[in-house]
N, C-alpha and C positions, 0 to 999 in steps of 0.2 A: 719336556725336552725340546721345546720350540726354541727358535733363534733368540727370542726375548727372555729366555729363562735365565735368572741370575746364576752366576758361577759361585762356587765356594773355593777358598784358598786354604788348604789344610795347614800351610806354613804359618798362617796367621790364627790358627785355631789350637785349643787344648786337646791333646790326646788323652782319653778317659780310660779306654780298655783296649788291650792288644788283640792279636790275631784270634779270629773265631772260626775261620774256615780253611781251605787248602791253600789260598793265596795270602801273601803278606797284606795285613788289613788291620783296622783298628776302628774304634768309635771316637769320633772327634766332636767337639762342642764349640759353638761359636760364642761370641760375647753376649748374645741374648739368651743363651742356655739351650738353644735348639741343637740337636744331636744328629750326626749322620754316620752311617757305617760306610767306610771307605776302603776299597781294595786297590792295591797296586799290582797291575798285570804286567806281563813280560814286555809288552809293546803297545804303542798307540793303536795299532791295527786290531790287536785283540780287544782293546777297550771299545773301539769303534764297533767292532763286531757284536759286542754285548749290547751296546746302546741301540743298534739297529734291531737286534733280536727283541729287546724290551719294547721297542715301538711297534714291531709287528705283533706282539702279544697284544698290545693295547688296541691296535687296529682291529684285531679279532675279537676284542672285548674280554680277553683272558686277564684276570686280576693279577697284578705284580705289585711289589713295593714301588714307592714313588722315586724315580730316578732324578738326579740333579746333575748338572754339568760341574766340571772341576777345571781349574786352571791348568793342571797338569794332565797332558793328553793321555798318559798311560794309566790314569786312575779312573775308577768307577765309584760313584757314590749314590746312596739311597738315604732317604729320611729314615731315621731310627724309629721304630715302633716296638712296643712291648707286645710280644705274641702271647695269645691265650693258649695255643698249642703249637708245637714246633716238630712234630714228628708224625708220620702217616699212621704209626701204630696207635696213636691216641685219637685218631679222627673217628667221629660217630658215623653210623651208616649214612645219614643224610650229608654229612660233610665229605664222605668218600664219594657220593654221587655228584656233589659239586665239583670235586677234583676231577672226576672222570668226564665231566663236560668238556673240559679243555684238552682231552687226550689228542684230538686232531691237530690242535695247535702245537703240541709238543712234537708230534710226528712230522708235521709240515716243516717246522724249524730244526728238525733233526736235534732236538734237545735230549740226548742220551742220559742226561743228569736230571731229567724231570722230577724223578722221585728222591734223588739224593743218594749218595754212597751209603749213608746210614738211615735212609728214610727221612731225612732232615730237610728236604727242599720244598715241602709243602707245609704251610703254617696257617693258622686261624687268627684273624683279628676281627673282633666284633661280629662273630658268626660267619665271616667271609673267608673262604679258603683262597690263599695266595700262593703262587709260585715265587719262592723267596730269592732265587738266583737263576738267571738265564745265561750264565757264562759258559755253559756246555752246549749252546745252541749254534746253528749255522756252521761256519767254517772251522771253529776251534773246539777242542775238547776243554773240559772245565778247568785243567791245570795248564792250558796254553798251547798244547801241541796241535798243529794243524791236522784236520781230518783228511785232507787230500781227496783222493777219488772215492773215499767212503761217504763223502757229502756230495751226492750226485743228483740226478733229476728223478730217480726212483725213490719213492717213500717206503722203503722197506721197514721203517720204524713202526708202521702200522701193525706189523707182525712182531717185529723184534722187541718192542717195549712191552708186549704181552706174553713173551715166551722165552726170552733169553735168560738162562740160569745165571749167567754172569751179572745180571742186573736184577737181583732178586726183589728188591723194593719196588721197582717198577712193575714187575710181574705181579707182585702182592697187590698193587694198587689197581692195575688195569686188566688182568687176566680174566676176571669174571664178568667183564662187560658183554652184554648180549650183542647179537648182530645189529639190532635196532639201535642200541646205544652207540656202537661204533659208527654206524651210518650217520646218525645224528651229530656225532662229534666231528665227522668229516665235513658235513654240511656247514658247520660254523666257519670253516676255511673257504669252502666253495661260494659262500655269499659274499666274500670280499671281491670287489672289482679289480681286475687286473691292473688298471691305470692307477688306483690308489696304491697298490703294491709297488708298482714301478716309481711313482712319485716319491713315496716315502723313503725308498732305499736310496735314490739319487739325491734327494734333498738332505739326506743324512750323511752324505759322503761315501756312500757305497757305490760299488761298480755297476755298470750296465750289465755286466755278466752275472752278477748276484741277483739283479732284478729279474733277468730273464730266467735264471735258475729257479727262483722261487715261484714264478709264474708257471714254469714247466712242472714243478713239483705239485702245485695246486692242480694242474691238468691231470697228472698222474693219479692224484687222489680221486679226481672225478671218475676216472676209469675204474679204480678200485672200489668205489662206492657201490658199483653194480653188484659186486660180490657179496655185499652185506644187505642187499635188497631183500 
């Protein structure tokens, strides 16, 4: 997702498959046969929010699908891959442990949809567990509604993602993490330099306010890490 990344233009591509998720979307194929999964979101702001979230995941080392830019500012596109598994219910114990490594990143980015509404936001490709969609991270809910004050500088998600009955698949995935597991997941975020967070967000078209909020959320996690010591 760098500035020199080529853009795709879905108006010049063939639509292969229709909507698979909660947003208007489809699989598109270019003239070389390469396929992309493309979502059309409610606004360019929502699309930019997801791109920034994906970059933050990558900055933390958390695996995601490969995002590409589109000519339409309200679209989000990822390279299409065939998943070996596409539901947390199908993960092996070692794959569950892989997914849990990135719990701190989900909490930091306020990705309430980390596990998915049907447990379908964690998948496996060639033995690697990926977060398949980060559209529910940062300032917007997965379907596009702004989170408002619910996305603040406190990372309540460290508790909520492990205990909220309204998010049963997240609870199923994260509730059995030990204190040491949670602390190590937090450390994944704490190892990211503040300046890299700030630069990534600003360079990606995000606001200074968002950059400072994400740094503040990291600091809140540092304080919370003591609880899990």
